[in-house]
TORVORO-573983 format. One line per 4 residues: their letters; for each residue y, x, z of C-alpha. Coordinates in Angstrom, 3 decimals. Layout:
<pators>
A	Y X Z | ...
</pators>
This chain:
<pators>
XXXX	85.456 106.774 77.857 | 83.553 105.409 80.966 | 80.318 107.103 81.804 | 77.097 106.372 83.567
XXXX	75.768 107.854 86.543 | 72.097 109.466 86.696 | 69.193 106.936 86.197 | 67.855 107.952 89.571
XXXX	71.078 106.821 91.068 | 71.482 103.933 88.981 | 67.991 102.858 89.953 | 68.840 102.973 93.868
XXXX	71.949 100.937 93.467 | 69.670 98.153 91.548 | 67.202 97.905 94.187 | 69.789 97.819 97.130
XXXX	71.910 95.282 95.504 | 68.992 92.763 96.316 | 69.672 92.896 99.777 | 70.937 89.217 100.969
XXXX	73.805 89.508 103.224 | 76.420 87.368 105.007 | 79.788 88.969 105.687 | 82.500 87.579 107.979
XXXX	85.986 89.280 107.799 | 88.877 88.345 110.161 | 92.577 88.123 109.592 | 95.458 88.755 112.512
XXXX	94.912 90.016 115.863 | 92.706 87.436 117.656 | 89.379 88.201 118.985 | 86.341 86.128 117.189
XXXX	82.569 85.605 117.742 | 80.064 85.156 115.107 | 76.778 83.719 116.146 | 73.978 83.993 113.290
XXXX	70.885 82.479 114.388 | 71.613 82.788 117.938 | 72.548 86.446 117.839 | 76.281 86.874 118.474
XXXX	78.679 89.322 116.936 | 81.794 90.219 118.456 | 84.757 91.227 116.084 | 86.041 93.755 118.172
XXXX	83.010 95.767 117.814 | 83.447 96.502 114.247 | 85.642 98.559 112.074 | 88.536 96.639 110.511
XXXX	87.167 93.132 111.856 | 84.625 93.014 109.311 | 81.104 91.992 110.046 | 77.953 92.197 107.751
XXXX	74.652 91.050 108.413 | 72.155 92.310 105.754 | 68.577 91.177 104.979 | 68.915 87.659 105.361
XXXX	66.776 85.221 103.515 | 66.827 81.340 103.386 | 68.753 79.098 105.715 | 70.474 80.641 108.748
XXXX	72.771 78.545 111.263 | 76.390 80.547 111.507 | 78.961 79.748 114.029 | 82.576 80.886 114.352
XXXX	84.403 81.153 117.489 | 87.954 82.480 118.510 | 88.618 83.536 121.742 | 92.033 83.749 123.084
XXXX	93.400 85.972 125.745 | 91.967 83.870 128.708 | 88.533 84.510 127.482 | 88.001 80.554 126.369
XXXX	86.513 80.133 123.264 | 87.434 77.518 120.346 | 84.725 76.593 117.948 | 86.258 77.095 114.209
XXXX	83.248 76.944 111.920 | 79.585 75.585 112.093 | 77.584 75.347 109.063 | 74.014 76.142 107.510
XXXX	74.097 79.142 105.341 | 71.509 79.363 102.388 | 70.860 82.823 100.760 | 69.096 83.351 97.855
XXXX	67.972 86.944 96.440 | 71.157 89.348 95.796 | 73.116 86.474 97.199 | 76.433 87.421 99.611
XXXX	78.070 84.569 101.292 | 81.502 85.893 102.293 | 83.665 83.933 105.122 | 87.243 84.906 105.586
XXXX	88.562 83.744 109.007 | 92.274 83.475 108.548 | 95.037 84.020 111.551 | 95.324 80.268 111.497
XXXX	92.183 79.353 112.261 | 91.287 78.148 108.999 | 88.200 79.617 106.900 | 87.532 80.596 103.331
XXXX	83.984 80.760 101.911 | 83.109 82.919 98.901 | 79.652 83.231 97.506 | 78.862 85.945 95.248
XXXX	75.188 87.432 93.588 | 74.414 90.969 93.337 | 75.033 92.627 89.823 | 71.791 93.720 89.322
XXXX	71.846 92.776 85.726 | 74.023 95.588 84.645 | 76.936 94.268 82.190 | 77.701 91.322 84.692
XXXX	81.341 91.235 86.178 | 79.993 89.938 89.708 | 80.885 92.252 92.270 | 78.005 94.416 93.530
XXXX	76.507 93.690 97.013 | 77.613 95.030 100.195 | 74.720 97.119 100.712 | 75.325 98.833 97.289
XXXX	79.202 99.055 97.909 | 78.318 100.569 101.415 | 76.480 103.403 99.910 | 79.346 104.089 97.260
XXXX	81.928 104.033 99.974 | 80.131 106.334 102.313 | 79.541 108.854 98.993 | 83.601 109.252 98.903
XXXX	84.200 108.998 102.485 | 81.661 112.044 103.431 | 83.359 114.202 100.863 | 85.112 117.119 102.355
XXXX	88.972 117.202 101.507 | 91.164 115.028 99.240 | 90.613 116.514 95.848 | 86.820 115.898 96.269
XXXX	87.233 112.484 97.267 | 89.651 111.728 94.485 | 86.837 113.235 92.091 | 84.108 111.057 93.622
XXXX	86.205 107.691 93.355 | 87.250 108.560 89.792 | 83.623 108.829 88.783 | 82.993 105.598 90.547
XXXX	85.999 103.574 88.772 | 84.630 105.269 85.469 | 81.240 103.991 85.580 | 81.244 100.751 83.234
XXXX	78.203 99.404 85.124 | 79.875 98.742 88.528 | 81.891 96.056 89.395 | 83.993 95.426 92.553
XXXX	85.753 92.688 94.340 | 89.669 93.500 94.972 | 88.601 94.096 98.750 | 86.095 96.737 97.919
XXXX	88.523 98.765 95.619 | 91.109 98.663 98.493 | 88.708 100.146 101.022 | 87.853 103.125 98.431
XXXX	91.471 103.381 97.608 | 92.444 103.734 101.058 | 90.486 106.933 101.641 | 93.170 108.689 99.484
XXXX	96.386 109.450 100.753 | 98.808 110.065 97.750 | 100.737 107.659 96.009 | 99.730 109.659 92.825
XXXX	96.108 109.277 93.387 | 96.373 105.714 94.448 | 98.081 104.677 91.529 | 95.423 106.475 88.999
XXXX	92.476 105.009 90.776 | 94.352 101.301 90.541 | 94.808 101.817 87.035 | 91.424 102.984 86.457
XXXX	89.789 100.536 88.409 | 91.158 97.474 87.023 | 88.880 97.092 84.336 | 85.921 96.980 86.899
XXXX	87.384 94.142 88.812 | 85.880 90.817 89.131 | 88.459 88.928 90.517 | 91.520 90.240 88.694
XXXX	93.824 87.339 89.549 | 93.769 88.808 93.187 | 94.861 92.255 91.916 | 98.210 91.806 93.018
XXXX	97.134 92.100 96.617 | 96.459 95.764 96.286 | 100.279 96.419 95.406 | 100.852 97.402 99.150
XXXX	98.568 100.264 99.037 | 101.536 101.961 97.156 | 104.589 103.438 99.488 | 106.880 103.783 96.462
XXXX	108.521 100.934 94.767 | 108.604 103.287 91.599 | 104.632 103.429 91.865 | 104.322 99.511 92.122
XXXX	106.697 99.056 89.473 | 104.404 101.255 87.170 | 101.321 99.802 88.348 | 102.977 96.012 87.661
XXXX	103.968 97.299 83.804 | 100.391 99.089 83.321 | 98.689 95.601 84.181 | 101.308 93.732 82.334
XXXX	100.781 95.647 79.253 | 97.030 95.911 79.435 | 96.921 92.044 79.870 | 99.392 91.745 76.663
XXXX	96.956 93.890 74.632 | 94.062 92.202 75.520 | 95.622 88.821 74.760 | 95.231 87.704 78.302
XXXX	98.681 86.538 79.537 | 97.286 84.276 82.201 | 97.670 87.026 84.617 | 100.402 86.564 86.861
XXXX	101.944 89.498 88.961 | 104.422 88.386 91.938 | 108.068 89.928 91.422 | 108.726 93.427 93.326
XXXX	110.576 93.170 96.256 | 113.787 94.590 94.877 | 113.829 91.544 92.366 | 113.104 89.277 95.036
XXXX	115.422 90.398 97.481 | 118.306 90.094 94.787 | 116.983 86.380 94.181 | 117.046 85.770 97.785
XXXX	120.662 86.963 98.204 | 121.843 85.173 95.395 | 120.382 81.728 96.834 | 121.531 82.788 100.280
XXXX	125.187 83.307 99.544 | 125.604 80.050 98.212 | 128.188 78.245 100.645 | 126.532 74.557 100.889
XXXX	122.863 73.183 100.881 | 123.440 71.500 97.699 | 124.110 74.797 95.984 | 121.636 76.572 97.402
XXXX	119.157 73.793 96.324 | 120.483 74.162 92.960 | 120.187 77.870 93.020 | 116.692 77.650 94.106
XXXX	115.559 75.205 91.631 | 116.885 77.209 88.926 | 114.872 80.377 90.078 | 111.493 78.299 90.205
XXXX	112.351 76.365 86.850 | 112.284 79.959 85.540 | 108.690 80.386 83.916 | 108.923 84.460 84.282
XXXX	109.234 84.402 87.865 | 106.345 84.695 89.648 | 106.152 84.767 93.600 | 103.586 85.054 96.751
XXXX	103.640 82.051 98.933 | 105.465 84.177 101.372 | 108.025 84.945 99.073 | 108.277 81.014 98.209
XXXX	108.684 80.128 102.078 | 111.490 82.508 102.359 | 113.611 81.318 99.533 | 112.712 77.275 100.495
XXXX	113.548 78.150 104.215 | 117.181 78.780 102.921 | 117.489 75.029 102.205 | 117.396 72.000 105.095
XXXX	115.947 68.821 104.596 | 112.350 67.891 104.347 | 113.107 66.151 101.016 | 114.854 68.893 99.614
XXXX	112.053 71.382 100.896 | 109.447 69.141 99.464 | 111.105 68.958 96.005 | 111.230 72.906 95.981
XXXX	107.727 73.168 97.006 | 106.320 70.829 94.441 | 108.517 73.029 91.745 | 107.299 76.204 92.969
XXXX	103.525 75.552 92.477 | 103.706 76.739 89.176 | 104.869 80.017 90.002 | 102.721 80.781 92.788
XXXX	100.164 83.884 92.186 | 98.261 83.274 95.388 | 97.100 79.699 95.311 | 94.522 80.115 97.850
XXXX	97.560 80.475 100.357 | 99.206 77.247 99.415 | 98.587 75.569 102.687 | 101.189 77.637 104.211
XXXX	103.610 75.597 102.269 | 103.103 72.878 104.744 | 104.952 74.955 107.692 | 108.111 74.114 105.835
XXXX	108.061 70.320 106.657 | 108.487 68.733 109.803 | 107.470 65.023 108.870 | 103.935 63.937 108.666
XXXX	104.939 61.897 105.357 | 106.235 64.873 103.728 | 103.102 66.858 104.182 | 101.034 64.138 102.691
XXXX	103.300 63.716 99.967 | 102.924 67.627 99.027 | 98.905 67.171 99.798 | 98.516 64.632 97.152
XXXX	100.613 66.164 94.724 | 98.601 69.535 94.883 | 95.468 67.643 94.616 | 96.565 65.116 91.888
XXXX	98.186 68.004 89.839 | 95.480 70.802 89.378 | 96.860 73.183 92.268 | 93.848 72.665 94.499
XXXX	91.329 75.406 94.209 | 87.867 74.969 95.304 | 88.518 76.138 98.945 | 91.579 74.092 99.285
XXXX	90.888 72.041 102.691 | 94.340 71.031 104.050 | 93.800 67.997 106.312 | 96.836 65.989 107.507
XXXX	96.497 66.268 111.078 | 97.645 63.301 113.254 | 98.411 63.425 116.832 | 96.064 61.121 119.194
XXXX	97.058 57.447 119.802 | 98.942 56.345 122.676 | 95.754 54.901 124.221 | 93.848 57.976 123.324
XXXX	96.632 60.222 125.038 | 96.816 57.763 128.247 | 93.237 58.100 128.831 | 92.971 61.816 128.531
XXXX	96.195 62.397 130.486 | 94.775 60.306 133.476 | 91.472 62.068 133.261 | 93.621 65.091 133.559
XXXX	95.893 64.138 136.230 | 93.062 62.457 138.530 | 91.714 66.165 139.124 | 91.945 66.998 142.506
XXXX	92.227 70.617 142.619 | 94.752 72.611 140.455 | 92.223 74.863 139.226 | 89.979 71.845 137.916
XXXX	93.176 70.249 136.566 | 93.994 73.417 134.594 | 90.643 73.501 133.284 | 90.731 70.122 132.022
XXXX	93.899 70.623 130.119 | 92.721 73.901 128.918 | 89.598 72.151 127.505 | 91.881 69.590 125.884
XXXX	93.951 72.358 124.347 | 90.817 74.031 123.115 | 89.168 71.117 121.367 | 89.415 71.121 117.477
XXXX	89.635 67.638 117.188 | 92.515 66.900 119.558 | 96.051 66.889 118.103 | 99.203 66.335 120.105
XXXX	103.110 65.693 119.676 | 105.037 68.405 121.443 | 105.945 65.496 123.831 | 102.476 65.016 124.862
XXXX	101.549 68.488 125.219 | 104.497 68.622 127.562 | 103.329 66.023 129.531 | 100.074 67.519 130.293
XXXX	101.168 70.862 130.984 | 103.935 69.314 133.526 | 100.599 68.351 135.585 | 100.552 71.903 136.576
XXXX	102.880 73.322 139.071 | 102.058 77.123 138.569 | 104.383 78.690 136.082 | 101.813 81.177 134.866
XXXX	99.235 78.515 134.343 | 102.142 76.513 132.335 | 102.506 79.627 130.202 | 98.814 79.849 129.330
XXXX	98.630 76.371 128.525 | 101.611 76.367 126.245 | 100.068 79.274 124.195 | 96.979 77.906 124.051
XXXX	98.305 74.140 122.869 | 100.231 75.552 119.984 | 97.179 75.543 117.072 | 96.724 71.637 118.192
XXXX	100.753 70.677 117.767 | 101.440 68.515 115.051 | 105.188 68.863 115.091 | 105.470 72.626 115.701
XXXX	109.244 72.669 114.743 | 109.817 70.842 118.186 | 107.546 73.102 120.220 | 110.584 74.960 121.775
XXXX	111.013 71.783 123.672 | 108.552 73.243 126.047 | 110.657 75.886 127.386 | 112.129 73.496 129.674
XXXX	108.955 73.582 131.681 | 109.715 77.007 132.636 | 112.148 78.063 135.165 | 112.401 81.941 134.591
XXXX	113.532 83.688 131.481 | 110.754 85.941 131.612 | 108.362 83.226 130.882 | 110.278 81.948 128.164
XXXX	110.573 85.307 126.328 | 106.821 85.856 126.979 | 106.238 82.326 125.333 | 108.735 83.687 122.429
XXXX	107.130 86.803 122.030 | 103.464 85.193 121.809 | 104.424 82.873 118.795 | 106.322 85.727 117.137
XXXX	103.554 88.070 117.459 | 100.644 85.635 116.687 | 102.221 82.780 114.425 | 105.368 84.440 113.235
XXX	106.846 81.306 114.435 | 110.660 81.709 113.854 | 112.365 78.045 113.993
</pators>
């Protein structure tokens, strides 16, 4: 049975929960800056790229920039955040520059399933972290998850469980914490805390059984890697595109099969042709457990018409979550491009020409075809300048499947390899 902490401790956290806070989390290995009411916070100065600004009240201006390796910043987000008592606004900056926004209220009214405020959680985290030795940490974590009045986001659960080293302890805490999670649909994300597949399977079985017994069959768990790898091989071993399409169609038509978007991308990538991939992407939507990542499906498609078709399908068939914000990116018109190109071309010095080109690729409103980007980069004669601009341009390219056409701009294999490594490490670009 869940137990209660002492009245004194509960009272302390009840008071702490009223702190209004802005939290900004960063995914990927880029450098970011957050400016709140004119004060700058750099992601590299915070543990796990997680910035928390506490004790905010009312309206506050928030701007997020991404800084590239050349020190240039691109604005990703600018808005006014209005915080009421006990509220936390959580911005998650994804590696592709998109931003998810989530608002929660502190669970000062015990019995609520709203996750506790960041201030309250930080106190609990320190309680566990300050214990000496793994047995003491385990005991403290077990007490916290045994407390029926505490609710956590899956991210908060992750931070506590990461303080334990053994799979056995982590598995016990994952089972114990499930009743305290405010966003159980995201619980599948915690499977990577377990090192062995046996432990992951046991957790999967535990959650499925628990939801079945509670008559809550809406919970979806992505299949484990062993099962997925077998399905992947079955599709991959088909000898023709049509057979692969048929095999993948059967996989996505099986209602008991659930996947992450990453797994769906791997399967659909085995099939060529925009029409085939579009058909499979639509079919897979019912089987996806992490709908917040469905915009990654657009990377499978090369044509703007196919992307627009998928976007309309997602919006019209109930798959668009509240934070779904995909926008079909259109390259600038030839007239707009010609004007921009001539502006850069007429710069007299190589340095000013490079600066103007970098400003164009740093813009969040300019989009280019690979051919357009190639023409601009070719205005610079320095190979190092060309390499820097090619890296900078990738975010703004609408036909990224053609991006390797830029390799023709480089005379040395070293530059081509450097660009290839940059794309693989920062964008997982494999085409």
